[in-house]
N, C-alpha and C positions, 0 to 999 in steps of 0.2 A: 338408406337404400340404394343398394348396387346395383347399377347398370352395366350390363356384358356388351362387351362391344363384338357387332355382327361379321365375320370375315366376309372377304370378297369371295365372289364363286370362282374367280379363275385364280384366285391362292390356293398352288396347288399343297398337297397335304403329307408335312412333312411324315415319314413313320419310321422304325425302329428296324435296321436290315434284320438285326436276329432277332424278330418278334413274330417271327412262324413259325421259328426253328423249337421258339422258347415255349410258342401257344402247342406246335403240334407232340410235343414231348409232355406235356397232361396228358393226352390220349392215348400214351402207348398204354400194352399191360406191360404189368406185374409178375415177372418172369423168378418162378418161385417152385424148387426142387421137392421133392416128396424129405427130403430126410430135413430138410425145413419146417417145413411144416411142422412132422410127427415132434420137433424138437421145440416147438413152442408145448407140446403137450406134456413132453416129459416131466416127470417130477425129480426133484434136483433132490431132496427129501426121502424117505422112504413111509410108510403111510403108519407109523409105530403113534404118532398122538393118535389118530384116526381111531384104529385099532384099541389103545385105552381109553376114549372115550366112550366107544360104540358096546366094550364092554362096563363101564361102570354103569351104562343107560341099564342094560342087561340086565348088570346082578345087581339094581335098585329096581328093576319091573320084577324079577324075581321074590324079592324082598317084600317086598308091597302087596305082591301076589299071596305067600305064605303065609304075614302076619293079619291078614282080611279074608283068610279060606273060609272060618269059620266062623259064623256070626255070635 
C-alpha cells in the first residue's frame, strides 16, 4: 500500500511557463482553405473500375431477365 505525502499549504506550486500557451493552442480553430477541402474529395483515378462493375451487374441483370422471361 502506497502512502502519498501531503503538500504543505504554504508550498508554492511550480507551473510550466509555456503551459498556458500550449493549452490555449489546443483550442485554436483550424484554418482550412476551400482548395484544401475539395482536394480531399477529388479522385486520383478515374471511375473506370466502378463503371466496369456497374456495366457487368447491369449486363447480368438483363441476361437473368431474358433467361427467365418465359415460364
